[in-house]
C-alpha positions, 0 to 999 in steps of 0.5 A, a space after each residue: 091650463 085647465 085646473 077646474 072641472 066643467 061640472 064644478 063651474 056649473 054648480 057655481 053658476 047655479 049657486 050664484 043664481 040662487 043667491 041673487 034670487 034670494 037677495 032680490 026676495 029679501 029686498 022686496 020683503 024689506 021694502 014692504 016692512 019699513 025703512 030700515 036697511 037689511 043687515 049687511 052680509 058677513 064677508 065669506 072667507 075663502 077655504 084654505 087650499 087643499 094640500 097635496 103630496 106628489 111622490 117621484 123618484 129620480 136623479 137631482 136633475 129629474 127631481 128639479 124638473 118635477 119641482 119646476 112643473 109643480 111650481 108652475 101648478 102652484 102659481 096658477 092654482 088657488 084651490 090646491 098646493 102641491 108639495 114634492 117628495 122624492 126618493 132615489 129610485 123606484 125600489 126606495 119608493 116601493 119599499 116605503 109604501 110596502 113598509 106602510 109609509 104614507 101614500 102620496 096623493 099623486 105618485 109615480 109608479 112602475 108597472 111592475 108594482 101595479 098588481 100589488 098597489 091594486 091588491 092593497 087598494 092604494 089607488 083609484 081608477 083615473 079614466 073617468 076623472 081625466 075624461 071629465 077634464 078633457 084629457 085626450 087618450 086616442 092619438 097621444 098615447 099608444 094602445 100598449 101604454 094604456 093597456 099596461 096600466 089598465 085592469 078590470 076594464 079601467 085605466 088605473 094610472 095614467 101612462 107617463 114614461 116608457 123606457 125600452 131596452 136598446 143597444 148603445 154603441 160607440 160610433 168610433 168603434 162600430 163604424 157601419 160605413 167601414 163595415 159595408 166597405 169591407 162587405 160585412 153585414 151592416 145596416 144599409 145606410 146611416 139612417 137605417 135604424 133596424 138591424 139583424 142579429 147577424 149584423 149585431 154579431 158582425 159589429 161585435 166582432 168588428 169592434 173587438 180589438 184584443 191589442 187595445 183590450 177593447 171588447 165588442 159587446 155586453 148584455 146583462 145576464 139577467 131576466 130583463 137582459 135576455 128577455 128581448 132576445 128570447 122574444 125576438 127569436 120566437 120564444 116566450 119569457 112566460 108560459 102565459 100572457 096573463 096568469 103565468 105559473 112559470 117562465 118558458 125558457 125550456 120551450 122549443 122557441 125559447 131554446 132556439 132563440 137562446 142557442 143563437 144568442 148565447 153563441 155570441 154572449 158566451 164568446 170570451 173573445 168578444 165579451 167582457 170577462 169576469 175579471 173586467 166586470 169585477 174591476 168596473 161596470 159595463 157602463 164604465 168600460 163603455 165610457 172609457 172606450 173599452 166596450 163597443 156595445 151594451 144594452 140599456 135604457 134611456 136613463 143612461 143618456 145624460 151620464 154618457 153626454 157628460 163624458 168628454 170625447 165619447 161619441 155614441 148612438 143607439 140602435 134597437 135590439 137586433 131582430 132574430 126573427 121579429 122586432 121585439 124589446 122589453 122595458 119598464 113603463 111608469 105611470 102617475 097614480 092617484 091615491 084612493 085616500 087622496 086629500 081631495 080626489 078632485 084636486 088630485 085629478 086636476 094636478 094629474 091633468 097638469 102633470 101629464 099635459 104636453 107642456 109639463 111632460 116636455 119640461 121633465 123630458 128636457 132633463 134627458 132621462 125620460 122617454 115620454 108615453 105622451 107621443 106628442 112630446 116623444 116626437 117633438 124636439 124637446 125629446 129628440 134634441 137633434 143638436 145632442 147625442 144620440 143622433 138617432 133618439 127616435 130609436 127609443 120612440 120607435 122601439 115602443 111599438 116593439 115593446 112586449 108588455 109582461 103579465 101583471 105580477 106582484 112577485 117580480 123581485 122574488 122571481 128575479 132573485 129565484 132565477 138569478 143564478 140560473 140565468 147567469 149560468 147561461 152566460 158565464 158557465 164554462 166550458 160547456 153549457 147543458 142548455 136543456 138542463 139549465 132552462 128546465 131549472 129556470 122554469 122549475 125555480 120560477 114555478 116555486 114563485 109563480 105557481 100557488 099550487 106548486 108542489 116539489 117534484 119527488 124522485 121517480 121510484 125504481 121499477 122494483 118499488 113500483 111493482 112492490 117487489 123486494 130487492 134480492 
């Protein structure tokens, strides 16, 4: 483990030579001046170690893995000691920072908070610091992961986790071999981890069993839930990739993708009903064997592994035209006000090393941005479910990285009801009207120059004529 920088060791060597030269000079002067021995130098006292705070969020198992990684660092470092502080989830940590709480010296951050962190000046770029310490970026990290945490041509935080949205399915309810035998649309064999939207629809229909009250599929009616289907179908979630002023749900490509997707998601025979959703969550229905497929990220794996008798696997988001998904990306950031930038960078190198990341990965929740670990048995775990864990890492290549926004929470709140109405409104859906409303409501949040539209004047008002 490399805890010290090369430059610092060079300075130490130069200082040692100067001390030696000075000692020889003093000795020569003493011999010329008399027989008295020079006074013995006072012993130097080692500086106390720098105290660093490391902020993370996660379950008890995740936090325990982080603590083990911190303990390894502390045992090897004399210059700094790290204390771990944890929050339940990303929202709790973000809320604590936004409320003016102490910024940890090194901390886990979601990309959705990066814009705010930069605007508040709470972080400092890490690229040069890590480069000085020999961190290899090229082969170990995808370009998208590095780009996601870059701004102003600098790497602002070190990519740590990528959690793409995938499809979880009950392998006893969705039996691809039986589907192929019945000549239904299905992946070509058990190792085929790509599928079309038509195969996805066929699987939902095949798995639905009304007599056993089993439903075929559930996709969350949210921006994140529908986004991968919009992107895969040739649409766009936003009207601009870098500085959006609204969503783009009313564009032709997005409407075409939604038309195909909603034909499935609005089918009351194949999807969970409102009554079922009020009684239990989709994950709970899945664990009971009453839901065949659902979308989700890697964080579900440890919980599902604990369900007795549940056999499950994962597939990527089905393709409506192109291979696409969405998901959250996390990074480790270095506080601009760190107790020591050098020591903080040393710990950052340790925390993002393959050995440290592998330790956290074994808890089961993390899809590592470190590709060396992502393709190792520490992550894939061929002895445990899901059998095709490589779907998570393969899906990273299809991840559509959204623009940097500092208003994610406000945006999702503003369009939540509109998005939900796409899936749940009955009996008819005016797709044109709803998608236009989504874009309008999003514009109120995203466009700083937005002005509320006014009603068009009547022809008589335009001409200035009085009505008779």
